[in-house]
N, C-alpha and C positions, 0 to 999 in steps of 0.2 A: 601627142596621141590624139587620133581622130575620135570623134564621138559617133561616127557613122555606124559602128558596130554595137552601140549600146542596146539597140532593140533585140540583138541576138545574144546578149550577155548570158553566160553559163557559169554557174557557181559550183565550186567544189565544196560539198557540205560534209563529206565523211571520207576517211582514209583508214584502211586496214592493211596490215602487213605481217608476214612471217619471214624472217631474214636471218642471215648469219650473225646479226648483231642483236636480235631481240625477238621475242615471241609476239610482239605487237608493234603498231606504228609509233607510239610515243617512246617506247624504250629504244627502238631503232634510231629515231631522231636524236635522242639524248646521247646514244653511243656514237653517232656520227659527229655530233658537236664536240664530244670528248676525244675524238681522234682514235677510237678503239679499232682494233683489227679483228675481223672474223676469220682470218686466214690461219690455218694450222695444219699440222701434219695429219694425213689420213691414216688412222691407226688400225683400220680393219685389215685382217689378214690378206684379203684379196689385193690390197694395194702394194704389198711387198715386192712383187716382181716388176711392177710398172716403172717406166723411166721417170715419171713424175708422180710424187706422192704427197702433194700439198693441195689443199682446196679450201673453199669457204663453205663449210657445211652449216646446217641450220643450228641456231642457238638452242632451240628446243624442238622436239618432234611434234608435228601438227596433230598426230593421232591422239595425243594426250588431251586435246581440247574437243575431241569428238567422242560420241558413244562407241561402244565396242562394235555394234552392227555397222555404223557409218565407216569406221576405220577399216573394217574387213572388206567392204565392197568398193572402196575408193582407192585408186592409185595415189601415190604420194603427191603427185602434182595436183590431183583433184582435191586431196585433203588440204593442201596449202591454199588453193583458191577458195574453198568453202570457208575455212577458218578466217581468211583475210576478208572475204565478203561479209561474213557475219559481223566482224568488228567494224567494217566501214559502214554497214547499215545501221548498227547501233550508234556509231559516232554521229551519223547524220540525223539521229532522232527517229529512226524508223518511219520514213515518210508514208503517209496514207495517200496512195496513188492508184488510179485505175489500172488494173493489171494490163490492159491493152495499151497503156501509155508508159509502161515500164519495160525497158529493154536491158539485155545483158550482152557485153562484149568482153570476152576473156581470151587473150592471145597466149600462145605458147610456141616456142621454137621447135620442140621435139615431142612434147606430149607424154603419154604414159609408157615411156621406155622402160621404167622399172618393172612394170607388170609384164610387158612384152618379153623381156629377157628372162624373168623368173619363170614364166610359163613355157618358154622355149626350153629352158633347162629341165623343167618337169616333163615335157614331152619326150625329150631325149633319154631321160633317166628312168621314167616310170610308165611311159606310153600315153596314147591319146586319151584314154578314159580317165586319166588323173588330171587332165587340164581343167582348170576352173571354168565353170560356165559364166563367170563374171569377167573373163579375160577381155572380151570385145569392148565392153563398156568401160573397162579400166584403161585400155590402151588407146582408145580413139581420141584424137586431138581435140575434138569438140566436147569431150567429157566434162572438163572444168566448167565451161560455159553452161552446159546442160544442167549440171547439178546445182549451180548457183541460180539458174532460172527457176528450177523446181523449188529450191529453198525459199525464194522470194515471191513465187507466183507470177513471174514476169512473162507476159504474153505478147510483147511487141517485138519479139525476136531474140534468139540466143545465138550470137555470132562468134566466130573464131578466126581471127587473122593468124595465119601461120607464115611469118615472113622473117624467119631466123631471129637475129638479135634485136630487130626492130618491131617484133610482134606486139608487145604491150603498148608501145608508143603508137603504133597503128591502131590499136584498140581504142585509145583515147581519141585519136583523130576520127575514127568511125563514130564514136559517141557524139562528138561535136556535130557531125553531119546528121545523125539521127534526130538530134534536138533542133537543129536549124532548118531541117527539111520538114519539121513538124510531125515526125513519126513517133516521137516520144517526148515526155516531159521530164522523165528521170531515166538515167542510164547508169548501170553499175558496170564499170569498165576497169581493166587492168591486165595483169599477166601472171603466169606461174611457170616454174621450171623446177625439175628435180632429176638431174641426170649426172650426179657425181657417182659414177659407176665404172667398173673396170673397162667396159668397151668404149664408153665415151671418153674417158680419160686417156686410154691408149690411143684412140683415134685422133684426138686433139694433139696429143704428144707427137704422133707421127707426122702431123702437119708442121711441127716445130714452132708452134705459136704459144706454148705454155712456158711460164717461168720455171726454172729448176733450182730455185734458192731453197734447197732442203735444210740448209744450216740455220736459216732464220726465216721461217715462213711468213711472219708478220711484216717483213720488209720486202716480200716478193713482188707485190703489185705496186708499180712505181710510175704512174702516169706522168708524162712530160719530163721525167728525170733522165739525165744523160745515161745512167746505168740501167735503164729499163731493159728487160730481156724477154718480155712476153706477158700474157694475161694469166690470171688465176681463175680456174673454173669455180663457179659458185652455184648456189641453189636458193630458192625462196620465191616470194611473190608479193605483189602489192595491188590493192584494189581501191578504186575511187567510186564515190557516189557523185555524179554530176547532175545538176538540175537546171532547168530553165529558170532564169532569175526571177521572173514573175511568180512562178510556182513556189520557189523557195521563200520569197518575201511574203507571200500570202500565208504561209504556214509558220512564219516567224523564225525560219532557220538562220543560223549564224554561219556565214560562209568563211571558209579558210582562205580561199583565193578564188580567182576566176580563171577559167581556161578560155583563151581568146581566139585561138586559131591553130591550124596545123598545115604543114607542107609535106607531101609525099612525092618522091621521085624515084626513078630507077636509072641505073647506070647503063644497062643494056651492053655490058662489056664483059669483063672477067667474072668468073663465078665467085671468087673470094676477094679479089683486090678492091680496095676502096677507090673512090674517084672524087677529086676535089670539085669538079664541075657539078656532079650529081648532088653532093652535099651542099654546095653553095645554092643550087636551085631549090633544094628543100628549105633552106633557111629563108631565102627570099620569098618563097611561096607562103611560108608561115607568117612572115611579116605582113605580106599583102592581105592574107586572109584575116589577120588579127587587127588590121588597120593601125599598124605600128611602124615607126621609123627606126633605123639603126640606133639613133640617139636615145630612143626610149628604153633600150635594153641595158639594164644595169648588171645583170647576173646571168651566167650561162652554166648549166650543168652539162659538162662535156661528156661525150660518149667515152673517150679516153680509155682505151683498153690496156694501155701500157705496151703496145707493140711499137717497135722502133719507127716503122713507116706510117702506121695508122695515126699516131698522135700528131706527127708533123703535118699530115695531109688535112686532118681536121682543123688544126691550128691555122693552116693556110686558108681553108674555107671560111673560118670565122673572121680572120683578118680581112679577107676580100669583101665579105658581105656586111659585117658589123663594125669592124675596126678593132683596135686594141684596148679600148676603154673599159669593156665590161669586166667585172670580177669573174674569174673562172674557177669553178669547183669541179672535182672529179671523184665521186664517191667510190668508184671501183677500187681505189687504193685501199679501202677498208672492207668492202663487201665482196670483192672479187667480181667476176662477170657472171651475172645471173641469166645470160643468154636471152631467151624470149621474155623474161620478166625484168630485164635490166632497165628498160625505158620507164616503166611504171615506178620502179624504185627511185630512179633519178627524179621523176616528176614529184614524188613525195618530198624529196629534199628541196625542190624548187618551190612547191606550194607552201611548205612550212617556212622556208627561207623568206619568202615574201611576207608571210604573216608575222614572223618573229623578228624580221630584220637581221637575220644571221645566216651565214653560209659556211658549211664545214670546210676546214682546211684540207689540202691534199696531203695525205699521209705519204711519207717516204720521199718527199720532194726535197732531197738534200742538195742536188746540183742540177738546176733547171737546164734543159736543153737550150744552148745559146741560139739555135736556129728558130726557136719559138718565142716570138715577141708578144706574148700575152700577159695580162695582169693575173698571174697565177696566185691563188690564195695559199699562203705558206704559214706554217708554225702554229697559228691559232685561228679560230673561226673569225670571219670578217663580219663586222657590223655595218649595216647600211639600210637606208630607206629606199629600196629599189621599187620603181613603178612596174617593171616588167622583167620577166626572165624567160629564157629559152632552154629547152631540153633537147639535146641531140641524141639520136639513136640510129645506128647504122648496122646493116647485117649482110652476111654472105648472101650471094644472089644479086647483089647490087641494090639492096633496099636502103632508102634514106628517108628518115622521118624526123621532122623538127616540130615540137609542140610549144606554143607560146602561152605563158601564164601572166596574169596581171594582179596587182595588189588591190584589195577591196577595203 
């Protein structure tokens, strides 16, 4: 590992999350290590006619952690972001930072679709005068970042990458740039998504990318397994506090891990298909930006959505760029696919994994795909003292993001 990036070191000092496995980051991490599944049958009446009726819904509702006024004026994805950010900020010790040196970057793939659909139904059923005046601020994609910036008084920018399933990983990459370009000392970054809804589930089902294991929902998400038949839609969010190392040290903060660099590429090809070359270029770029070599990487949190082609292509990109030696974890086997929030949640597992020397096993990996020659973590969490980890996050539109973390 090169020391050339030491002057640009960035610490993770706080993490917050609201997920299908827990109402906060520690409970989510404990559930991941325990191999618990957040996937279950969707029991709401609206799901009955759908071709797919399983999803990874939230463990507990975020509005329970908010005041009545806050809950009423925020879309569900905004609620998730605000609750996660408050936890992350408290976890970091509530840094005292100049507001003009504090930025927010919260990504989302779809945004306030819950409010959009609800208000469209109100418009059709009751007329335009019954549409809520809060509709615009609830449905706009930048809402989560805006509310978090107002919560914390952040004046160095409130940004919103919207790049499908790589949105929150791109938020972390953007946070790195803000600190290394000396535009901020502290950045609150992550992602949020809340779209387990009739329209979105029907739309994904029509694309034939969803698992249909209604008989045993907990076994539905099967990354790298021979019997994988598609992804499981999930919801939730995760938010990080990232700090310039000098700033964190000066205030005596205890880092969880360091974020070392990121790579962002685009395929410029098919709107939904993955691309080995694009993914490989993202991985190589992350290594270069982080001043790491392939041999430095001991752990990878894979994108691994459990689609037949996608898992193989990611495995090929990893093998081509890193090799087969890193331990591979894939938490979507337990959380489902949180779309725009999935990268930040995988980053949670990577950061805690480096801190604790543990990586969650891949649930439902009963019969590994023989065409995938990676060191897949099976059965029980893997213990290890890894120096560096990668997080892969890929999205429709040809978006590829890899973020590198290092142990501190």
